[in-house]
C-alpha positions as CSV (number, residue, x, y, z in Angstrom):
1,X,-28.9,-41.3,-53.0
2,X,-30.4,-42.5,-56.5
3,X,-30.5,-45.4,-58.6
4,X,-29.3,-45.5,-61.6
5,X,-32.3,-47.6,-63.3
6,X,-35.0,-45.2,-62.1
7,X,-37.9,-47.8,-61.3
8,X,-39.7,-48.8,-58.3
9,X,-38.0,-51.1,-56.1
10,X,-39.0,-55.0,-56.3
11,X,-36.7,-55.7,-53.6
12,X,-38.4,-52.9,-51.6
13,X,-42.0,-53.5,-52.6
14,X,-41.0,-57.1,-51.4
15,X,-39.6,-56.4,-48.2
16,X,-42.2,-54.1,-47.1
17,X,-45.2,-56.1,-47.0
18,X,-43.7,-57.7,-44.6
19,X,-43.5,-54.1,-42.2
20,X,-45.6,-52.8,-39.7
21,X,-47.6,-49.8,-41.4
22,X,-48.4,-46.6,-39.2
23,X,-51.5,-45.4,-40.2
24,X,-51.5,-41.7,-41.8
25,X,-53.3,-39.1,-40.8
26,X,-56.1,-37.8,-43.2
27,X,-54.2,-35.2,-44.4
28,X,-50.9,-37.3,-45.8
29,X,-53.1,-39.8,-46.6
30,X,-50.3,-40.7,-49.7
31,X,-47.3,-40.7,-47.9
32,X,-47.5,-44.2,-46.7
33,X,-44.5,-45.1,-43.7
34,X,-43.6,-48.3,-43.5
35,X,-42.2,-49.3,-40.5
36,X,-39.3,-52.8,-41.4
37,X,-37.1,-52.8,-38.6
38,X,-38.0,-53.3,-34.7
39,X,-35.2,-50.9,-34.3
40,X,-37.2,-48.1,-34.8
41,X,-39.0,-48.4,-31.9
42,X,-36.1,-46.5,-30.4
43,X,-37.3,-43.4,-32.2
44,X,-41.4,-43.9,-32.0
45,X,-42.0,-40.8,-33.4
46,X,-39.9,-41.3,-36.6
47,X,-42.7,-41.7,-39.1
48,X,-44.5,-38.1,-37.7
49,X,-41.5,-36.5,-38.8
50,X,-40.5,-38.1,-41.5
51,X,-44.6,-37.3,-43.0
52,X,-43.9,-34.2,-42.0
53,X,-40.6,-33.3,-44.1
54,X,-42.3,-34.8,-47.2
55,X,-45.4,-32.6,-46.6
56,X,-43.1,-29.5,-45.8
57,X,-41.0,-30.4,-48.9
58,X,-44.0,-30.9,-51.4
59,X,-45.3,-27.5,-49.8
60,X,-41.8,-26.2,-50.9
61,X,-41.7,-27.9,-54.4
62,X,-45.1,-27.2,-55.3
63,X,-45.9,-30.6,-55.6
64,X,-49.7,-31.7,-54.7
65,X,-50.7,-34.6,-53.4
66,X,-47.8,-36.4,-53.3
67,X,-48.0,-40.5,-53.6
68,X,-44.5,-42.3,-52.2
69,X,-44.0,-45.4,-49.9
70,X,-41.2,-44.2,-47.3
71,X,-39.6,-47.6,-45.8
72,X,-37.9,-47.5,-42.4
73,X,-35.6,-50.5,-42.3
74,X,-32.0,-51.1,-41.3
75,X,-28.2,-51.3,-42.3
76,X,-28.5,-55.2,-43.8
77,X,-31.9,-54.5,-45.9
78,X,-30.1,-51.1,-47.6
79,X,-26.8,-52.9,-48.2
80,X,-29.0,-55.1,-50.5
81,X,-30.4,-52.7,-51.9
82,X,-27.4,-50.5,-52.2
83,X,-25.8,-53.7,-53.3
84,X,-28.3,-54.7,-56.1
85,X,-29.1,-51.4,-57.7
86,X,-26.5,-49.1,-57.0
87,X,-23.5,-51.8,-56.8
88,X,-22.5,-50.7,-53.5
89,X,-21.5,-53.4,-51.3
90,X,-22.4,-51.3,-47.9
91,X,-25.0,-49.7,-45.8
92,X,-26.3,-46.4,-46.7
93,X,-28.1,-43.5,-44.6
94,X,-31.1,-43.2,-48.0
95,X,-32.3,-44.5,-50.8
96,X,-34.4,-43.3,-53.5
97,X,-36.3,-45.1,-56.1
98,X,-38.5,-42.9,-58.4
99,X,-41.5,-44.5,-60.1
100,X,-41.6,-45.3,-63.6
101,X,-43.3,-42.4,-66.1
102,X,-45.3,-45.5,-67.3
103,X,-46.8,-46.5,-63.4
104,X,-50.5,-46.9,-63.8
105,X,-50.5,-45.1,-60.2
106,X,-49.5,-41.3,-59.4
107,X,-46.6,-42.6,-57.2
108,X,-43.6,-40.7,-57.1
109,X,-41.5,-44.0,-56.2
110,X,-40.1,-45.7,-52.7
111,X,-37.6,-43.7,-50.0
112,X,-36.0,-46.3,-48.0
113,X,-33.7,-45.0,-44.7
114,X,-31.7,-47.6,-42.4
115,X,-31.9,-46.7,-38.6
116,X,-28.1,-47.5,-37.8
117,X,-26.7,-45.5,-40.5
118,X,-29.0,-42.5,-39.6
119,X,-28.4,-42.7,-35.4
120,X,-24.1,-43.3,-36.3
121,X,-24.1,-40.2,-38.7
122,X,-26.1,-37.8,-36.8
123,X,-24.2,-38.9,-33.1
124,X,-20.9,-38.5,-35.2
125,X,-22.2,-34.7,-36.7
126,X,-23.7,-33.9,-33.6
127,X,-27.1,-33.7,-34.7
128,X,-30.4,-34.7,-33.0
129,X,-31.4,-37.6,-34.5
130,X,-34.7,-36.1,-35.3
131,X,-33.6,-33.3,-37.8
132,X,-30.9,-35.4,-39.2
133,X,-34.1,-37.7,-39.9
134,X,-36.1,-35.1,-41.4
135,X,-33.1,-34.1,-43.6
136,X,-32.8,-37.4,-45.2
137,X,-36.6,-37.8,-45.8
138,X,-36.5,-34.4,-47.4
139,X,-33.5,-35.5,-49.4
140,X,-35.0,-38.5,-50.1
141,X,-37.6,-37.1,-51.5
142,X,-36.6,-34.3,-53.7
143,X,-34.5,-37.5,-55.4
144,X,-37.5,-38.6,-56.3
145,X,-38.6,-34.9,-57.9
146,X,-35.4,-35.4,-60.0
147,X,-33.2,-33.6,-58.0
148,X,-29.6,-34.5,-57.6
149,X,-26.0,-33.9,-56.5
150,X,-23.8,-35.0,-59.0
151,X,-22.6,-31.7,-60.6
152,X,-21.4,-29.3,-58.0
153,X,-23.9,-26.6,-59.3
154,X,-26.9,-29.3,-58.9
155,X,-25.4,-30.4,-55.7
156,X,-26.1,-26.4,-54.6
157,X,-28.7,-26.3,-56.3
158,X,-30.4,-28.9,-54.3
159,X,-29.1,-28.2,-50.8
160,X,-30.2,-24.6,-51.3
161,X,-33.6,-25.9,-51.3
162,X,-32.8,-28.7,-48.7
163,X,-32.0,-26.2,-46.0
164,X,-35.0,-23.7,-47.0
165,X,-37.4,-27.1,-46.5
166,X,-35.8,-27.7,-43.1
167,X,-35.6,-24.1,-41.9
168,X,-39.2,-24.0,-42.0
169,X,-39.6,-27.4,-40.0
170,X,-37.4,-25.3,-37.5
171,X,-34.0,-27.7,-38.3
172,X,-30.6,-26.0,-38.6
173,X,-28.7,-26.0,-41.8
174,X,-27.4,-29.7,-42.2
175,X,-23.7,-28.4,-43.8
176,X,-23.1,-26.4,-41.6
177,X,-20.5,-28.0,-39.0
178,X,-21.9,-28.5,-35.5
179,X,-19.6,-29.2,-32.6
180,X,-19.8,-32.5,-32.0
181,X,-18.0,-32.2,-28.1
182,X,-21.0,-31.8,-25.8
């Protein structure tokens, strides 16, 4: 979900200062993954999953040297951002805050992902957590590039690209219904 006001989130930046930063490998120096909630300890490969998904999305969209921050947070933090920036007082899975064109740096913006919502959705949809996380990272990244799903046409275009990127990562089509009875 992209907020109506397209600029970096002061709230996200402020809360990120309190976070634990996972060092990026040399090949991904410009993708800063910040773990803001201890809940993410339940998924120790989350930062690597997000980084790999963003790199695949950047390659698929010919985005050279993407510079962005990914904040792995919890439902309460994302609910506050969703309320303050979008007017929806409820948690959501992912929020994207594109940087303004006037930014002095080359940042694309910030992607914020909430642990509990991701876990809840993955379970209810019968998807592995890792796959759902990769999908949401790609989805958020595409919002930073200006993709959206406000119209059916735009949604189909964005979904096709997501499916293509995820297939390259070995992640099944997230838009296909899965059997939740295991």
